[in-house]
N, C-alpha and C positions, 0 to 999 in steps of 0.2 A: 502670441504677442506680435503686433504689427511691426514691419521693418523700421518704420519711422520712429520707433521708441528707442533707438540707439543714441540717446542723448549723451554727448561727451561731457564729462565733468571736467572741471579745471585741473591744472596740474598740481602735483603735490608740492610741498615746500622745497625750495631749492636747497642744495647742500649748504650747510653752514647756517641755515635759518630754522632748524628744527627747534621745537619747544624744549623746555627744561625736562629733565628726567621724570619729574612728577607728572607733568602734563602728558608726556609720551606714553605713560603706562595707565592713563585714566580710562575707565570703562565708558561705554556709551551711556549707561545710566548716570554715571557721575557727570558726564558732559551735560546731559539733560537737566540734572539737578542744578548745575550752574546757570542754566538758561531760565529756569522757573522763576527766580526772583525778579527778573526783568519783566516777565509776563504777569506776575502777581499784581503789579500796580494797575493792570487792566482787567482785574478779575471779574468785574461786573460785565464787561464786554464779552469775556470768555463764556460766562454763564448764559448771557443772552444769545450768543452765537450758537451754543450747544442746544438751547431751546429751539431755535429756528432749524437747527440740523435735525432734531428729532421730529419736528413737524414736517420737514421736507421728506424725510425717509418714511414717515407714516403715510403721507400722501402718495409717495412712490410705490409703496407696497400695496396700497389700496387700488392702484390702477389695474393690475391683473385680476383682482377680485371683482371689481366692477365690470371688467371685460368679460369675465365668466358669466355674470348675470345678463350682460348685454347679449352674449351668444345664445344663452339658454332661452332668453325671452323671444328670440327669433324662431324658436322651434314651434310654429303654429300650424294647425291643420288648415287646408284650403276651405274657404267658406265661412271661417269663424269671423265674427265682427271685428275682433282685434286685428285681423289681417289687413283691414283697411288702412291701418297705420303702417307705413313702409318700415319704420324703425321706431322703437320706443324713445320718444323725444326726451323724456326726463332722464333716462340713463345716459343718453348721448351728451346732454348738457353737463351732467355730473362727471362724466368721463373727461370732458374738456376742462372742467373746473379743477379736477384733480391734477391733470397734466400741468395746468397753469400754476396751481399751488406749489407743485414740486419746484418749478423754476423760480417762482416768487420767493419762497422761503430760502432757497439756495442763494439767491442774489442778496436777500436781506442778511443772511448769515455772513457772506463775504463782505458786504458793506459795513456791517457792525464791527467786524473783526479787523478790517483793513487798518484802522488807526492803531490797534495793538501791534500788528505786524510791523508797520512802518516805524512806530515809536520805539519798539524793541530793537530793531535794526539800527536805528539812529543812536540810541543810548549806548549800545555795545560798541559801535564804530567810533563814537566820540570818546568813549573811555579808553579804547585802544590807542587812538590818536594822541590823547593826553599822556598816556603812559609811555608811549614811544618818545615823546619829547622830554619826559622826565628821566629817561635812561641816560647812562653815562656816555661820554664821548667814545669810550672803548667799544661799547656795543655798536655804535654807528660807524666806527672805523672798520669793524669786522663784518658788518651786515652785507647781504647781497640785496640791493634795492629792488631789482626785478622780482626776485622770489618773495620778498617781504610784502611788496605791494599786492602781489597775487594772493598771498595769505589773507590780507585784509579784505580784498575784493571778494574772494570766494567765501570768507567767513561771513561777510554781510549778506551775500546771496544765500548762504546756508540757512540763515534765520528764516528767510522767505520760503525756502524749500521745505524745511522741517515743518513749519506751520501749514504750508500748502498741502504737503503729502499726508501729514498726520491728521489735521483737523478737517481737511477737505476731501481726503481720499480714504486713508486707512480706517479711521474711526467711523465715518459714515458707512463704509462697507461692512464693518463688524456689526454695527447696529442693524443694518439691513439683513445680514445673515441671521442674526438672532430672531428678528421678526419673521423671516421666511421659514426658518426651522420650526418656530413655535406654531405658525399657521399651518404648515404641512403636517406636523404631528397632530394638531387638533382637528383639522379638516379631513385628513385622510388617515391611512394607517401609518404606523411608526416607520415602516420600511422606506417611505419617501424621505423622511428626515435622516435616516441612517445612511442612505445612499448619498444624499447631499453632504452630510457631515464627513463621510469617508472620503468623498472626492475632494472636499476642501482640505482635509488633513493631508492627503497625498499631494495635492497641488502645492500647498504651502511648504511642506517638507521638501519636495523636489526643488521648488523655486529657491528656498533659502540655501539648501545644500549646494546647488549649482552656482548660485550667485556668490556664495562664500569662496568657492573654488575659483571663480572668475576674478575675484578681487586681486589676486596676485598679478594677473595680466593688466588690470586697470592701474594698479600701482606702478607697474613698470612703465606703462604708457604715460602716466602723469609725471613720473620722475624725468623721463626723457623730454617731455614737453616743457617742464620747468627749466631744465638745463638749456634747452634751445632758447627759451624766452629770456633767461638771464644773460646768455651770451649776446643775444641780439640787442638787448638794452645796453649792455656794457659797450658794445661796438658803436652804437649810435651816440652814447655819451662821450665817447672818445673819437668822434668824427674827424677832428683835425689830425690826431695821431695816425689814424688810418690813411688819411690823405698824404701826410708827410712821407710815409714809407711805401706809398703806392700799393697798399695791401687790400684793396677792395675785393679782388678775386679770392684772396686767402680767407677773408672774413666770410664771403659768400660760400666758399667751400666748407668751412667749419659749420656754418648754419645749415647747409644742405645735408651734411653728414648726420646732423641731429634730426633733420626732417625725415631722412630716409629711415633712421631707426624708429622714429615715431610712426611712419607709415607701416612698417612691418609689425610693430606692436599693436597698431590699430586694427590691422587685418586679423591678427591672432585673437584680439578681443571680439571682433565681429563674428568669427567662426564659432567661438564659444557661445555668443549670444544666439546664433542660429540654432545651436543645440538646445539651448534653454527654451526658445520659442517652440520648437517642434515637440519637445517633451510636454510642455504645458498644454498644447493643443490636443495631444493624444489623451491626456487625463480628462480634459473638458469634454472631448468627443465621447469617451467611454461613459462618463457620467450622464451626458445628455441621452445617449442611447438607452442606458439602464432606466432612467426616469421616464422617458417617453414610452418605452416598452411596457413598463408597469402601468402607466396611465392608459395606454391604448388597450391593454388587457382588461383594465377596469371598465372602460367604455363598452367593450364587446360583451362583457359579462353583465352589464347593466348596473354595476356599482357606482360608476361615475358617469357624468354627463359630458357632452361634447365641450361645454363651457369649462369643465374641470380640466380637460386635456389642454385646452388653450391656455388656461391659467397656469398650469404646471410648466408648460413650454415658455410662457412669458416670464415666469419667475426665474427659470434657469437662464434665459438670455439676459434678463435684467441683472441677475446676480453675477454671471460670469464675465460680462463686459468689463466692469471695473477690475475683476480678478485677472483679466488679460494683461493688465498693466502692473500686476503685483511685483513682477521681477524688476521693472523699471522703478517702481516706488520704493521697493526695499533697497535696491542698489543706490538710488539717489538719497534715501534717508541715511544709509550708512556713509555715503560720501559726504553728505551735509554734516553729519556728526563729526567726521574726521576733520573737515574744513573748519567747523566751529571750534573743535578742540584745539586746532593749531592757532586760531585767533585768540582763544583763551590762554594758550601757552605763551603768546606774546605778552599778554597782560600779567603773566606770572614771572616774566623775566626779572631777575633780581636787580633792584635799583642800587647800583654800586655807590652812588652819591645820593643820600636822602637827607631830608631835614631831621635833626635830632628831636626826640620827644620833647615837647614843650618849647621848641625853638621860638625865639622872639625876633621881631624885625630888627635889622641893623640900625643903630642910631649913630649917624655921622655928625660929629660936632666939629672937630678940626680936620680930620681926614688923614691922620698919621697911619702909615702902613709899616708893619714890621714883619720880617721873616726871621724867625727865631730857631736856630739850630735845625733847619729843615733838611731832612734826608728823604729821598724819594727815588723809586724805581717803577717804571711802568708795569713790569711783571714782578710783583713782590716776592715770588718764590726764590728758592736757592739759586736757580739758573738766571734770575732776572739781573739785568745790567743796571747798576746804580747810576742815576742821572745827576742827582744833587747830593753833595756830601757836607753835612753839618754847616749849611749855609746860613749866615746871619747878616742882615743889613736893615737899615731903616730908611724909609722915605718920609721925611718930616712933612708936616702939614703945610700945604701951599708951596712945596719945593719940587724940583725936578731931579730925579735920579736916573742916570743912564746905565744900562748894562750892556757891555760889549764883550766880544770874544769870538773865537773861531766857530765854525759850524759844528753842531753837536755838543757845544759846551753846556747846554741847558737853559739858554736864554728864553726861548719861547715856552719852555716848561713852566717858568715863573708866571707867565700870563695865564696859562691853563690852570695852575694851582690857585691863583688869586681869584679866578672866576669860578672855582670849584668844579671844573670839568673832571678833575680828579681830586681826591683827598689824600693828604699825608696820613701815614699810619697813626692811629691814636696813641700808640705806645712806641716811643723811641723815634718818632718821625718829626718831632719838633712841632711848631705851630705857626700859623700866620694870623696876625691880628690887625684889626682896623680900629683905631682909637681904643685899644686895649681889649676889644671883643674878639674872641676866637671865632674865625669865620665858619668853623664847623658847627658852632652852637647857635648861629642865626639862620633865618630862613634864606633859602637860595634866591627867592624872588626879590627880597629887599637888598641882598648883597649885589645882585646883578643890576638892579635899578640904580645903584650908587656908582657903578663903574661904566665907563665908555671905552671902546676899543676901536682902533683902526688897524685891522690885521694886515699881514704881509700879502696873503692870498685872498683877495676880495672876491666873493661869490655873490652875485645879485639875483633877485627873483626875476622870472620871466614876465615882467610887468613894465609899467612906465617909469621914466626917470623920477617923476614926482612921487610915485608910490615907494620907490626904493629909498629916496631921501627921507620921506615922511615916516619910514619904518622906524627911524630912531625915536620918534614920538608920535604914535598913531593918533590921528585927530588934529595934527598941526595944520594951520591954514596955509594956503598957497603962498601968502606973503612971507610967512615964517620959513617955509621951505626955500623960497628964493633968497632970503637973507643968508641962510646957511650955505646955499650954493655960491653966493657971492663971496662969502668968507673962505670957501674952498677953491675959489678961482675957477669955477666951472659954469657959472651963470651965463657968460657970454657965449660959450660953446653951445649950451642948451638952447638958448634963444635963437641961434643961427640955424638950428635944424628945422626942417619943414613943420614938424608937429610940436616943437618946443618941449615943454615939460610932459607932454603926452607921448613922447617918443618911446617906443618899446625897446628894451635893452637886449632881448633875446635870451635864449637858454643860458643860465649862469652868467648873463651879462656879456656874451660873446660878441655882440654887435659893437661894443665899446672897446677902445684900446685899453691896455693895462693901466696907463696913466689916468685915463678918464674914469675907469672903474675905481681907482684908488681915491680920486678926488670926490666921487660920489660917496665912498665910504667915509671920507673925512667930513663931508657935509652932513651925513647921517649922524655921526657922532657929535658934531657941533650942535646939531638940532636937539639931541638928547640932553646936552648940557649937564653932565653928571659932575659930582665933586671930585671924583678920581678918574684919571685918564691913563690909558695904556696905548702907546704908539709902537706897534711891532713892525719895524721897517716901513713906517707910514709913507715915506716918499721914495721907496726903492724903485718904483716904476715911472718916476717923473724925470724929465730932462733937467739940466742944471738950472736954467732960468726959472722954470716953474718950481723947482725944488726950493730955491732960495726964497721965492715969494710965499710958498706954502709954509716953509720953516718959520718965516717971520710971523705969519698968521697963527701958526701953532703956538709959537712963543707967547703971542698976545693972548690967545685963548687960555693958555696954561697958567697965566698970572692968577695967583690966589688959589690954584687947584693943585692937588697932589698928582704928580705925573710920573709914570714909569716909562722910560724910553728904551726900547730894544733896538740896537742898530749894529750894522756891519761897517757902514761908512762913518768913520770917526769924525769927519767934518760936520756931521749933523748933530753932534752932541757936545761940541766945545763949550756951549753956554750952560750946560747942566751944572747944578749945584754940587753934585758928586757923581763920579763915574766909577762903577764897579767892574773890574775886569774878571771875567769868568774863564776858567780853563778846566776842562774835564769835571765840571760840576763844582769847582771850588773857587772861592774868591781869592785870587792871587795878588790883586792890588786894588786900592780904592783911593779916591781923592779927586780934587779939581783938575781940569785939563792942564793948566800950567804946572801945577804941582807934580802931576804924573810925568810930564815931559822932563821936568827937572831931575826926576829920580833916575831916568835913563833905563827903566825896567821894561817889562813886557809891553805896556801901553806905548811907551816911546818907540819901541821896535816896530809895533804895528803901525804907528803913525808914520814913521819913515818909509815903510814899505808902501803904504797907500799914497803918500806924497810922491814917491819916485814913480809909482805906476801912473799917476795923473800927469806928471811931467813928461813921462815917456809918451 
């Protein structure tokens, strides 16, 4: 096997990104069985490609046979009339046509099957992408982005590798081997076929055995590479934190430590590859010597012609050239099956939040939201810390209800539950309803279409300002986007930038300030214009002047809509129809602002503390 065949496969899945147990234990055949339905839709292309494959191999095997007749036809005695022809023109033309046919049928096979390969890769990748978006927030909080994106990238590439190595290399080689063995056994004595068969058996057994042994070193190298990649991605995503603490050298040292481990693992893998190459060449050389010795002996004894000797030699060279790459092909097929299995494993990740069987779209008539005896813990097991305890309150249609309380009281959890990022337990967890409809029994798409949110931590796409605002309603016109930006008091800022609404906001919107990002988020929600609104600290990143302007705008927008306002600053919720005070997941007080102040309870205490802090 040539040295350049040391193709490095992608890294294995990063820790924490492994597939479910069922996927982890799946055999290679089971993985192939999951791939076949995607290929079945292109079955006529598969059949046509196999037809061209057989024609290409038939032409390829015919070349040494024709070469034999070409050599034998040159064995002319001096003075014969046929000697006037330097070479038999007809045989030469046929020889050239067969060579051309081999390449032509091979290219036709690849051209016909290219659509099946690309279409299969596209279908699987799209299905994985959709499934990842359908998984719960818990999965995405626990994932390692670098490792997961590598899984998807390598899984997509694995489809191409499997088809390329199996349909374009392994299967054609097997077809050619069968043709050559049949021809050798029919044309010559059975010893030629047995020598070839024995050499093939030894070659394949040795290759598979050594490659399986080498797999442990490949896995080690892949795991180290995955760790290095994940750490590098994590470090770059947290670029500002690295700069804040002047830890560039520390991050470079951690990365270099993994690169050094990767270097040592790669060298170990290369040494074992050299052992595999040497063993393969010994087997091939021994088989060639045995075949040529027997063929030479036949020529000397007069049983075979010189053309027969050339044909046997051509067959062996033609047969063993693809076998030279058997180690690479087998290893890459095994790696491709592993990569594909990991991507299938992502598709088998359990959907913690899924639509109920027969779920119907949410029908919003008035927009009344009720939390009824809701109990919730992020980790439902015995060790899980309860977040909400038997919480009940109502947001009447067209009214604004504010939820306040200290950090960790469970305020943001309410928004996550309303959006169904998590579900309350079906038994004993209470329920959340919109116009009397349990949100667990309606489709998630219709539920989220009816709700708009301005989150506390706004993350934007690395695209233009216009794209990020229009994300609230894809397909909105520029005029509609600008109207939403004016309502969010960010239009003037945008128009004063050199590129206006085509300004790129950078990774996660880092080119914008916190207040600018929050106003983009407000504009995005205003553009969506849903019947139910959630403001989760919607103005926390704004200065006082802009906060008052935005608050006035939000109050205007909320008119006639059901709104849940989550706030720390009590001054932002004084106009709410009702204020619910949460503490340790329980509603300790509720009422209007003036009413709660008059009671002199927990809300009044929080109000005095914030007022004294502002005065100070």
